[in-house]
C-alpha positions as CSV (number, residue, x, y, z in Angstrom):
1,M,0.2,-0.3,-0.1
2,E,1.6,3.2,-1.2
3,N,2.5,5.6,1.5
4,N,1.7,9.5,0.5
5,N,3.5,10.5,3.8
6,K,7.2,9.9,2.9
7,N,9.3,13.2,3.9
8,K,12.8,11.1,4.1
9,T,15.2,9.5,1.0
10,L,16.7,6.5,1.5
11,R,20.1,5.6,-1.2
12,I,20.6,2.7,-2.3
13,T,24.3,1.5,-3.3
14,D,24.0,-1.5,-5.5
15,T,26.5,-4.3,-4.6
16,T,25.6,-6.4,-7.6
17,L,28.1,-5.9,-10.0
18,R,31.1,-6.5,-7.1
19,D,30.6,-7.6,-3.8
20,A,27.4,-10.0,-4.8
21,H,29.2,-11.8,-7.2
22,Q,32.4,-12.0,-5.1
23,S,30.1,-13.4,-2.0
24,L,28.2,-16.1,-4.4
25,W,30.4,-16.7,-7.5
26,A,33.8,-16.4,-5.9
27,T,34.4,-12.7,-8.3
28,R,33.5,-15.0,-11.8
29,M,31.1,-12.6,-13.2
30,R,33.1,-11.2,-17.0
31,T,33.3,-8.1,-18.4
32,D,30.7,-8.9,-21.5
33,D,28.4,-10.0,-18.5
34,I,28.2,-6.6,-17.0
35,I,27.8,-5.0,-20.2
36,D,24.9,-6.6,-21.6
37,I,23.2,-5.3,-18.4
38,I,24.5,-2.0,-17.0
39,D,22.3,0.1,-19.4
40,T,19.3,-0.9,-17.9
41,I,21.2,-1.3,-14.0
42,D,21.5,2.8,-14.8
43,T,18.0,3.4,-15.2
44,V,17.0,1.7,-11.8
45,G,17.7,4.7,-10.1
46,Y,20.4,3.8,-6.8
47,Y,22.2,6.6,-5.2
48,S,25.7,4.3,-6.7
49,L,26.8,1.3,-8.4
50,E,29.5,-0.7,-6.6
51,V,31.9,-1.9,-9.9
52,W,35.4,-2.4,-9.1
53,G,37.6,-3.4,-6.1
54,G,38.0,-5.6,-3.5
55,A,38.6,-8.9,-5.1
56,T,37.5,-7.6,-8.6
57,F,40.5,-6.5,-9.9
58,D,43.3,-9.2,-8.9
59,V,40.4,-12.0,-10.0
60,C,40.3,-10.3,-14.1
61,L,44.1,-10.6,-14.2
62,R,44.8,-14.0,-12.8
63,F,40.9,-16.2,-13.7
64,L,39.5,-14.1,-16.3
65,R,42.7,-12.5,-18.4
66,E,40.5,-9.4,-18.6
67,N,42.0,-5.6,-18.0
68,P,40.4,-4.3,-14.9
69,W,40.9,-0.9,-16.2
70,E,39.3,-1.6,-19.3
71,R,36.3,-3.2,-17.5
72,L,35.7,0.4,-15.6
73,R,35.8,2.5,-18.9
74,L,33.3,0.4,-20.8
75,I,30.8,0.6,-17.0
76,K,31.5,4.0,-17.2
77,A,30.7,4.7,-20.8
78,K,27.2,3.4,-20.3
79,A,26.2,3.8,-17.1
80,I,25.5,7.7,-17.2
81,K,23.3,8.5,-14.7
82,T,24.6,6.6,-11.6
83,P,28.0,7.4,-9.6
84,L,30.2,4.5,-10.0
85,Q,32.1,3.1,-6.5
86,M,34.8,1.4,-5.7
87,L,36.2,-0.7,-2.3
88,M,39.6,0.3,-1.3
89,R,41.8,-1.4,1.0
90,G,43.4,1.7,1.9
91,Q,47.6,1.5,1.9
92,N,46.8,-2.1,0.7
93,I,44.7,-0.5,-2.8
94,V,43.3,-3.7,-4.1
95,G,46.2,-5.8,-2.6
96,Y,47.1,-8.0,0.4
97,K,50.0,-5.9,1.3
98,N,51.0,-2.2,2.1
99,Y,52.1,-0.5,-1.0
100,S,54.2,2.8,-1.1
101,D,52.4,6.3,-1.0
102,D,52.9,7.3,-4.6
103,L,51.2,4.2,-5.9
104,V,48.4,4.9,-3.6
105,E,48.0,8.7,-5.1
106,R,48.5,7.5,-9.0
107,F,46.4,4.4,-8.5
108,V,43.8,6.3,-7.3
109,G,44.2,9.6,-9.3
110,T,44.1,7.0,-12.4
111,A,41.1,5.0,-11.2
112,H,39.2,8.1,-10.8
113,D,40.2,9.3,-14.4
114,N,38.5,6.1,-15.6
115,G,35.6,6.3,-13.7
116,I,34.9,5.7,-10.1
117,D,33.0,8.4,-8.6
118,I,33.2,7.5,-4.6
119,F,35.9,5.5,-2.8
120,R,35.2,3.2,0.1
121,I,38.3,2.8,1.9
122,F,39.0,0.8,5.0
123,D,41.2,-0.7,6.8
124,A,41.3,-4.4,8.8
125,L,42.5,-3.1,12.1
126,N,40.8,0.6,11.8
127,D,44.1,1.9,11.6
128,H,43.5,5.4,10.6
129,R,47.2,5.8,9.4
130,N,46.7,2.9,7.0
131,V,43.5,4.7,5.1
132,R,45.2,9.1,5.4
133,S,46.9,8.4,2.0
134,A,44.1,6.9,0.4
135,I,41.6,9.6,1.7
136,E,44.0,12.2,0.9
137,A,44.8,10.9,-3.3
138,V,41.1,11.1,-3.5
139,K,40.5,14.8,-1.9
140,K,43.1,15.8,-4.5
141,N,41.3,14.3,-7.2
142,G,38.1,15.8,-6.2
143,A,36.2,12.8,-5.6
144,H,33.9,11.4,-2.9
145,A,35.9,9.7,0.2
146,Q,33.8,7.1,1.9
147,G,35.7,6.3,5.1
148,T,34.8,2.8,6.7
149,L,34.5,1.2,10.4
150,S,35.1,-2.5,10.3
151,Y,32.6,-3.9,12.2
152,T,33.6,-6.6,14.8
153,I,32.5,-7.8,18.3
154,S,35.0,-7.9,21.0
155,P,35.7,-6.6,24.7
156,V,37.0,-3.5,23.1
157,H,35.3,-2.9,20.3
158,T,32.7,-0.6,22.1
159,I,30.6,2.3,20.9
160,E,33.3,4.8,22.4
161,K,35.9,3.0,19.9
162,Y,34.0,3.4,16.9
163,V,33.1,7.1,17.3
164,D,36.7,7.6,18.1
165,D,37.9,6.3,15.2
166,A,35.3,7.8,13.0
167,K,36.3,11.1,14.4
168,A,40.0,10.3,13.8
169,Q,38.7,9.9,9.7
170,V,36.7,12.9,9.3
171,E,39.3,15.0,10.5
172,M,41.4,13.4,7.4
173,G,37.9,15.0,5.2
174,I,36.0,11.7,4.7
175,D,32.8,13.0,2.6
176,S,30.5,10.2,4.6
177,L,30.9,7.0,6.6
178,C,29.7,3.0,6.3
179,I,29.8,0.9,8.9
180,K,31.5,-2.4,7.3
181,D,29.7,-5.3,8.8
182,M,32.0,-8.2,7.2
183,A,30.3,-11.0,8.6
184,G,26.6,-10.1,9.3
185,L,27.1,-9.8,12.5
186,L,25.6,-6.2,13.3
187,S,22.6,-6.7,15.5
188,P,19.5,-4.2,15.1
189,T,20.0,-3.0,18.3
190,M,23.4,-2.5,17.7
191,A,22.7,-0.7,14.7
192,N,20.2,1.8,16.3
193,N,22.6,2.4,19.3
194,L,26.1,2.8,16.6
195,V,24.3,4.7,14.1
196,T,22.5,7.0,17.0
197,A,26.0,7.7,18.9
198,L,27.7,8.5,15.3
199,N,25.1,10.9,14.6
200,K,25.5,12.8,17.6
201,H,29.1,13.1,17.2
202,L,29.8,13.5,13.6
203,N,28.0,15.7,11.0
204,I,28.4,13.3,8.1
205,P,26.0,10.7,6.2
206,I,25.8,7.0,7.4
207,Q,25.7,4.2,5.3
208,I,25.5,0.4,6.3
209,H,27.0,-2.5,4.9
210,S,26.3,-5.6,6.0
211,H,26.0,-9.6,4.6
212,A,23.2,-11.9,4.6
213,T,25.1,-14.4,6.6
214,S,23.4,-14.7,10.1
215,G,19.8,-13.4,9.1
216,M,20.0,-10.2,11.0
217,A,20.8,-7.8,8.0
218,C,17.4,-6.6,6.9
219,S,16.1,-6.1,10.3
220,A,19.5,-4.4,11.2
221,Y,19.5,-2.0,8.3
222,L,15.7,-1.3,9.3
223,D,16.9,-0.6,12.5
224,G,20.0,1.8,11.4
225,V,17.9,3.6,9.0
226,R,15.2,4.9,11.4
227,A,18.3,5.9,13.6
228,G,19.2,8.0,10.9
229,A,21.5,5.9,8.3
230,G,20.7,7.7,5.0
231,A,21.8,4.8,2.8
232,I,22.3,1.1,3.1
233,D,24.1,-1.6,0.3
234,C,21.9,-4.4,-1.4
235,A,21.8,-6.8,-4.5
236,V,19.0,-7.5,-6.7
237,S,17.3,-10.3,-5.5
238,S,19.0,-13.1,-7.5
239,M,22.5,-11.9,-6.3
240,A,21.2,-11.6,-2.4
241,G,21.1,-13.9,0.2
242,F,23.2,-16.2,1.6
243,S,27.0,-14.5,2.0
244,S,25.8,-11.9,-0.2
245,Q,24.1,-8.8,1.2
246,P,20.1,-8.4,1.6
247,P,17.9,-8.3,-1.5
248,V,16.5,-4.8,-2.6
249,E,13.3,-5.6,-3.5
250,T,12.8,-7.0,0.4
251,M,14.0,-3.3,1.5
252,L,11.9,-1.8,-0.9
253,A,8.3,-3.7,0.2
254,I,10.1,-2.9,4.4
255,F,10.5,0.6,4.0
256,D,7.0,0.8,1.6
257,E,5.3,1.8,4.4
258,T,6.9,4.1,6.5
259,E,8.3,7.4,5.7
260,F,11.3,6.6,3.4
261,D,11.4,7.3,-0.4
262,I,13.6,4.6,-2.0
263,N,11.7,5.7,-5.8
264,L,13.1,2.9,-7.6
265,N,11.9,1.2,-11.1
266,M,10.8,-1.5,-10.3
267,E,10.2,-2.8,-14.0
268,A,13.8,-2.4,-14.8
269,L,15.0,-4.4,-11.8
270,R,12.7,-7.3,-12.7
271,T,14.8,-7.0,-15.7
272,V,17.6,-7.1,-13.8
273,N,16.8,-9.7,-11.8
274,K,15.7,-12.1,-14.5
275,Y,19.1,-11.6,-16.2
276,F,21.6,-12.5,-13.5
277,L,18.8,-15.4,-12.3
278,D,19.6,-17.0,-16.2
279,L,23.0,-16.0,-15.7
280,G,23.3,-17.8,-12.1
281,P,23.7,-21.3,-13.0
282,K,26.7,-20.8,-15.9
283,R,28.5,-18.4,-13.4
284,S,28.0,-19.5,-10.1
285,L,29.4,-23.1,-10.7
286,G,27.4,-24.6,-8.1
287,R,29.2,-22.5,-5.4
288,R,26.1,-22.4,-3.5
289,G,25.8,-25.5,-3.6
290,N,24.4,-27.7,-0.1
291,D,25.3,-24.2,1.8
292,P,22.8,-22.9,4.3
293,I,21.1,-19.8,3.6
294,I,21.2,-19.0,6.9
295,D,25.1,-19.8,9.3
296,S,23.5,-19.7,12.9
297,E,27.5,-20.7,14.0
298,I,28.5,-16.7,13.0
299,L,25.6,-16.2,15.7
300,V,27.8,-18.6,18.5
301,H,31.4,-18.1,18.1
302,Q,31.1,-14.7,15.6
303,I,33.5,-16.4,13.4
304,P,32.6,-16.0,9.4
305,G,31.1,-19.0,7.9
306,G,33.5,-19.4,5.1
307,M,36.4,-19.0,8.0
308,I,35.0,-22.0,9.7
309,S,35.3,-23.7,6.1
310,N,38.6,-23.2,5.9
311,F,39.2,-24.7,9.6
312,R,37.7,-27.8,8.1
313,S,40.1,-27.8,5.7
314,Q,42.9,-27.2,7.1
315,L,42.9,-29.7,10.5
316,E,41.6,-32.4,7.6
317,Q,44.6,-31.7,5.7
318,Q,46.4,-32.3,9.4
319,G,44.5,-35.4,10.0
320,A,42.8,-33.9,12.9
321,L,39.5,-32.7,11.7
322,D,38.2,-33.9,15.4
323,K,40.0,-30.9,17.0
324,L,37.4,-28.6,15.3
325,P,35.7,-27.7,18.3
326,E,39.1,-26.9,20.4
327,V,40.3,-24.6,17.3
328,L,36.8,-22.7,17.8
329,V,37.8,-22.3,21.1
330,E,41.0,-21.3,20.7
331,V,40.6,-18.6,17.8
332,S,38.9,-16.9,21.0
333,R,42.4,-17.3,22.7
334,V,44.2,-15.8,19.6
335,R,42.5,-13.1,19.0
336,K,42.8,-11.6,22.2
337,D,46.6,-12.6,22.6
338,L,46.6,-10.5,19.4
339,G,44.7,-7.4,20.6
340,Y,41.6,-8.5,19.2
341,P,41.8,-7.9,15.8
342,P,38.3,-7.9,13.4
343,L,37.9,-11.2,11.7
344,V,38.4,-9.8,8.0
345,T,41.1,-10.6,5.2
346,P,44.0,-10.7,6.1
347,T,43.5,-10.9,10.1
348,S,41.0,-13.9,9.9
349,Q,44.0,-16.1,8.2
350,I,46.5,-14.5,10.2
351,V,44.2,-15.7,13.7
352,G,42.7,-18.8,12.5
353,T,45.7,-20.3,10.9
354,Q,47.6,-19.8,14.5
355,A,45.0,-21.1,16.2
356,V,44.9,-24.1,14.1
357,M,48.8,-24.4,14.6
358,N,48.2,-24.6,18.1
359,I,46.0,-26.6,18.6
360,I,47.5,-30.0,16.3
361,C,51.0,-29.2,17.5
362,E,49.6,-29.3,21.1
363,E,51.2,-26.3,22.5
364,R,50.7,-22.9,22.1
365,Y,52.6,-21.1,20.1
366,K,55.6,-23.8,19.1
367,I,55.2,-22.5,15.6
368,V,54.8,-19.3,14.4
369,P,54.1,-17.9,10.9
370,Q,55.4,-15.4,9.5
371,E,52.4,-13.7,9.2
372,V,51.8,-13.9,12.8
373,K,55.2,-12.3,13.6
374,S,54.9,-9.2,11.0
375,Y,51.5,-8.4,12.4
376,V,52.8,-8.4,16.0
377,K,55.7,-6.2,14.9
378,G,53.2,-3.7,13.5
379,L,53.6,-4.2,9.8
380,Y,49.8,-4.7,9.0
381,G,49.1,-1.8,11.3
382,K,48.1,-0.8,15.0
383,S,45.9,-3.6,16.8
384,P,42.8,-2.5,18.3
385,V,44.2,-2.8,22.0
386,A,48.0,-2.7,22.8
387,I,49.4,-6.5,22.8
388,E,51.2,-7.6,26.2
389,A,54.8,-7.2,26.2
390,A,55.4,-10.7,27.6
391,F,53.5,-12.2,24.7
392,I,55.7,-9.8,22.1
393,K,58.6,-10.9,23.5
394,K,57.6,-14.6,23.4
395,I,56.8,-14.1,19.4
396,L,59.6,-11.7,18.7
397,G,62.2,-12.5,20.9
398,E,64.3,-9.1,21.3
399,E,63.0,-7.7,18.2
400,K,60.8,-5.1,18.9
401,P,57.7,-3.2,17.1
402,I,57.4,-0.8,15.3
403,D,55.6,2.4,16.4
404,Y,55.1,4.4,13.2
405,R,53.1,4.0,10.1
406,P,53.9,1.0,8.5
407,A,54.1,2.1,5.0
408,D,56.3,5.3,6.1
409,D,59.1,2.3,5.4
410,L,58.2,2.1,2.1
411,E,60.2,3.8,-0.7
412,D,58.3,5.1,-3.9
413,T,57.8,2.8,-6.6
414,L,56.8,4.1,-9.3
415,P,60.5,5.6,-10.4
416,T,61.5,2.2,-11.0
417,A,58.6,0.2,-11.6
418,G,59.0,-1.3,-15.2
419,E,62.8,-2.5,-14.5
420,S,62.1,-5.8,-13.7
421,I,60.0,-6.6,-16.3
422,S,62.5,-8.5,-19.2
423,D,60.4,-7.3,-22.3
424,P,59.0,-3.7,-22.0
425,T,56.9,-4.1,-24.9
426,L,54.6,-6.0,-22.9
427,I,53.8,-2.4,-21.4
428,T,51.2,-1.0,-23.2
429,N,50.1,2.2,-21.2
430,E,51.1,3.7,-17.6
431,E,47.9,1.0,-16.5
432,D,49.9,-1.7,-16.9
433,I,52.6,-0.4,-14.8
434,L,50.0,0.2,-11.5
435,S,48.8,-3.4,-12.3
436,Y,52.2,-5.1,-12.5
437,C,52.9,-2.8,-9.3
438,L,49.7,-4.5,-7.2
439,F,50.4,-7.8,-8.5
440,P,53.8,-8.9,-11.0
441,E,53.5,-12.1,-11.4
442,V,49.6,-12.4,-12.1
443,A,50.0,-8.8,-14.5
444,L,52.8,-10.3,-16.4
445,E,51.2,-13.8,-17.1
446,F,48.2,-11.6,-18.1
447,F,50.4,-9.7,-20.1
448,K,51.7,-12.5,-22.1
449,W,48.5,-13.9,-22.5
450,R,47.4,-10.9,-24.1
451,A,50.1,-10.8,-26.7
452,F,48.9,-13.5,-28.6
453,P,46.5,-12.2,-31.8
454,E,43.1,-12.9,-30.7
455,N,42.2,-16.0,-32.0
456,E,45.6,-17.7,-30.6
457,R,45.5,-17.1,-27.2
458,P,45.3,-19.7,-24.9
459,K,41.9,-20.8,-23.1
460,T,41.8,-18.4,-19.6
461,P,41.6,-20.4,-16.6
462,A,38.1,-19.3,-15.7
463,D,37.4,-21.2,-19.5
464,I,39.5,-24.3,-18.2
465,E,37.8,-24.2,-14.9
466,L,34.2,-24.0,-16.7
467,E,34.9,-26.9,-18.7
468,E,36.7,-29.2,-16.2
469,L,33.6,-28.8,-13.9
470,N,31.5,-29.7,-17.5
471,T,33.5,-32.6,-18.5
472,P,32.3,-36.4,-18.4
473,E,35.6,-37.2,-16.9
474,M,35.5,-34.6,-14.1
475,V,31.9,-35.8,-13.1
476,E,33.3,-39.5,-13.1
477,S,35.8,-39.1,-11.0
478,E,33.6,-36.9,-8.4
479,A,31.0,-39.6,-8.3
480,A,33.7,-42.4,-8.4
481,V,35.5,-40.3,-5.2
482,N,31.8,-39.5,-3.5
483,K,31.3,-43.1,-4.1
484,Q,33.7,-44.3,-2.2
485,N,33.6,-41.6,0.9
486,P,29.7,-40.0,0.9
487,E,30.9,-37.4,2.9
488,V,33.3,-35.8,0.3
489,L,30.4,-33.6,-0.7
490,N,31.4,-31.9,-4.3
491,P,35.1,-31.4,-3.4
492,I,35.5,-29.2,-6.8
493,L,32.3,-27.0,-6.5
494,H,33.6,-24.8,-3.5
495,P,36.3,-22.8,-3.9
496,D,36.6,-21.3,-0.5
497,D,36.2,-24.9,1.3
498,Y,39.3,-27.4,1.3
499,S,37.2,-29.8,2.5
500,G,37.5,-33.3,0.7
501,M,40.8,-32.1,-1.2
502,S,42.7,-34.6,0.6
503,T,40.5,-37.3,-0.3
504,L,40.0,-36.6,-3.6
505,I,44.0,-36.4,-4.4
506,E,44.3,-39.9,-2.3
507,K,41.7,-41.4,-4.4
508,A,42.6,-39.7,-7.5
509,S,45.8,-42.1,-8.3
510,N,42.6,-45.2,-8.5
511,L,41.2,-43.4,-11.6
512,Q,42.1,-43.9,-14.9
513,L,43.1,-40.7,-15.9
514,N,45.6,-38.7,-17.5
515,E,45.2,-35.2,-15.8
516,L,42.9,-33.6,-13.1
517,T,43.2,-30.2,-12.0
518,L,41.4,-28.8,-9.0
519,N,40.8,-25.0,-8.8
520,K,40.2,-24.0,-5.2
521,G,39.9,-20.7,-4.7
522,D,43.7,-19.0,-5.3
523,F,45.1,-22.8,-4.7
524,N,45.5,-24.8,-8.5
525,L,46.5,-28.7,-8.1
526,T,47.3,-30.4,-10.8
527,L,47.6,-34.6,-10.6
528,R,49.6,-36.2,-13.5
529,S,50.1,-39.7,-13.9
530,G,53.1,-39.6,-11.2
531,A,53.5,-36.2,-10.3
532,I,52.3,-33.4,-8.3
533,S,52.2,-29.2,-9.0
534,P,51.2,-26.9,-6.7
535,V,50.7,-23.7,-7.9
536,T,49.6,-21.4,-5.0
537,N,49.0,-18.2,-3.9
538,S,49.9,-17.3,-0.3
539,S,48.6,-14.8,1.0
540,P,51.3,-12.2,1.0
541,S,53.2,-10.4,4.0
542,P,52.9,-7.0,4.6
543,L,55.1,-4.9,1.8
544,S,58.8,-4.1,3.4
545,K,61.9,-3.0,1.8
546,T,63.4,-6.6,2.2
547,T,60.4,-8.7,1.0
548,E,58.9,-6.6,-1.9
549,N,58.5,-9.2,-4.8
550,K,60.4,-12.0,-3.0
551,A,57.7,-14.5,-2.3
552,I,58.4,-17.7,-3.1
553,E,57.7,-19.2,-6.0
554,A,56.9,-23.3,-6.1
555,P,58.9,-25.0,-8.6
556,K,57.0,-28.2,-9.9
557,A,57.2,-30.7,-7.1
558,E,58.7,-33.9,-7.4
559,V,58.1,-37.1,-5.7
560,S,61.3,-37.9,-3.3
561,T,63.1,-40.9,-4.1
562,E,64.4,-40.8,-0.1
563,K,60.9,-41.1,1.0
564,T,61.0,-44.6,1.3
565,N,64.7,-44.9,2.3
566,A,64.4,-42.8,5.5
567,N,64.4,-46.0,7.5
568,N,67.8,-46.1,6.5
569,Y,68.5,-43.4,9.0
570,P,68.1,-43.5,12.7
571,N,67.7,-39.9,13.6
572,T,65.8,-37.7,11.5
573,I,63.8,-34.6,12.0
574,D,59.8,-34.9,11.0
575,S,57.6,-32.8,9.6
576,I,54.8,-31.8,12.4
577,M,52.3,-30.9,9.9
578,A,51.2,-31.5,6.2
579,G,52.1,-28.7,3.7
580,T,54.9,-27.8,1.1
581,F,58.2,-28.1,1.4
582,Y,60.6,-24.7,0.9
583,H,64.7,-25.2,1.7
584,A,64.9,-21.5,1.4
585,T,63.1,-18.3,1.3
586,G,63.1,-17.8,-2.5
587,V,64.2,-18.7,-5.7
588,D,67.3,-16.9,-5.4
589,A,68.0,-16.9,-2.2
590,A,70.5,-19.9,-0.5
591,P,69.0,-23.0,1.1
592,F,68.8,-23.2,5.1
593,V,71.2,-26.0,5.0
594,S,73.0,-28.2,3.2
595,E,74.1,-32.0,3.6
596,G,77.3,-31.3,6.4
597,S,75.7,-28.4,8.0
598,V,76.1,-28.0,11.5
599,L,73.3,-26.5,13.5
600,E,72.6,-25.3,17.0
601,E,69.0,-25.6,18.6
602,G,66.7,-23.4,16.9
603,D,68.5,-22.6,13.4
604,I,65.9,-22.5,11.1
605,I,66.1,-25.8,8.9
606,C,63.3,-25.4,6.2
607,I,59.6,-23.7,5.5
608,I,56.7,-25.4,5.2
609,E,53.8,-23.5,3.8
610,A,50.6,-24.8,5.2
611,M,46.7,-23.4,5.7
612,K,48.4,-20.3,3.2
613,L,51.1,-18.8,5.4
614,F,54.7,-19.6,5.6
615,N,56.1,-21.6,8.9
616,E,59.9,-21.5,9.7
617,I,60.9,-24.8,11.3
618,A,63.7,-24.9,13.2
619,A,66.1,-27.8,14.4
620,P,65.0,-29.3,17.8
621,S,68.5,-29.4,19.2
622,N,72.7,-29.5,18.3
623,C,73.0,-31.5,15.6
624,K,74.5,-32.2,11.8
625,I,72.7,-32.8,8.4
626,V,73.6,-35.9,7.6
627,K,70.5,-35.9,4.4
628,V,68.3,-33.7,3.2
629,L,65.0,-36.2,2.0
630,V,62.4,-34.0,0.3
631,S,63.0,-32.1,-2.5
632,N,61.9,-28.1,-3.1
633,G,58.2,-27.6,-3.3
634,E,57.8,-31.3,-2.6
635,L,54.0,-31.8,-0.8
636,I,54.7,-33.6,2.2
637,T,52.7,-35.1,4.8
638,K,52.4,-34.9,8.5
639,G,55.1,-37.3,10.3
640,Q,57.1,-37.5,7.5
641,P,61.0,-37.6,7.5
642,L,62.5,-34.2,6.4
643,M,66.1,-34.5,7.3
644,A,68.7,-37.2,8.5
645,I,70.5,-36.1,11.0
646,E,73.6,-37.1,13.6
647,Y,73.4,-35.3,17.3
648,S,76.4,-33.5,18.0
649,S,77.3,-33.6,21.6
């Protein structure tokens, strides 16, 4: 029933073209998919369209073999009425580590020139030092800078703290503020109280972003808007729900009998909804699968559902799936130790993996991944509450945390940006340089692919993924594995859930296949007769002078012939976890040890990449290396002998 007493305007940001498909389709929406419908979306009447940033930049290059800058230009050419918006990770830009200020400034300017009007800028730790450079760049370019509060629940994340974090961003010049509820934890009561407090102390528009994961988002939107929020994030219904945003059609119905006027074009909305409903089966690749519509566990543990899925896969790989309840409890303890970081990339991975390590090692912090050390050192930013001195010493030893902005250590990137590119003809414009600075290896692969004549280009990883999921061999292999282990349900179809992968690897040797490729998010594994080749995209450490572009590159793994001969040696150092073995910190670095090396207790002998983090393994006592029993890049199992040793007196 129409309400003629509407006197307030409620603005809607549509996330269909960015966060919605990132949440539901693993960011696999193609540029052509967008261009075929963008002119209709432009007539709906949204306040803004979120079309860029987040993971879309990386995925365009890595999987789709598309130029993200060209995508933006094409969208802007057809969306002539509605402002375009992007999600920017502060000093991380659209990557996973800190970048230099000159790169931040040039990226913002180029993005604005190509069509971005509104920059939503956030930092995982709500460390305002990590968003300052981005906000200044946006204001310099005359665009809209939207600050962000990364919402979480902890003893220290009070309304007063959120207000203080918001005030710091207001002083930097933000034009509006978004409450970014990444996991769907924002309750209706908290939405009301937080918005009320922000409006009391600030004089800027408030927007709410949430996810439908817990089932509370629609109610939180309603109470938040009634308390004074002027905008909310929604997706069209065929791209809403689950881990995406609430459906815009539902919110229209909810607010229809209130004083709030949304005034969207329903006929255009129906056309857009039908378009994505038809496109869904092709692009989602079954990613919703058997996932529940509502993840109630998030309300108990306050841990995002995807994070729990990762726990299951990590524990399964380590043969410790029965330890999941202990890990869920340990997450709270680790999070407290680390100063209560919000559980959002990259901190969710840092906290979660350390919790798993603590449980499977049966000793807290027996192994500490480099990313955890970097976090404690302050290289990701300032923790929400100070970390206790005794814990810092336990993790860092005599090394001291930094007390300044992490990016202050970084030299300008752009003056020497192209020097490491062996073939300068691959670079066609300045945008290519920016892409290369953000994702060197990924961008270079895209440039090489692009250099082929269009009719001779290899298939894209996304196209191969589509073919693999629809080939008779793949269907047969899944059926064969599932028949032997009914608990492994569609192990290929869920890129954010690695459960079933270890079983599939084990069973694949019994299948009559020449080759089987698994694509799980950023993890790609190809099994061929007699060999396993891993290609991983580990979560990078924050950028520093010594680590920039020095990521470990895995060669094709070789199955070591020494593995079966380990019994010939009475004393060995065995792996305490499953993962990938590396003998050095990088492809050009010297091995930690070699045959004949004399070690003292605590000396680093190798790195094992497990659960997407790099873990330094130390000598358990004074010893001499007799033989290295595994090859660089080899996939290893828990308990597998790594090195034969002689104990020193």
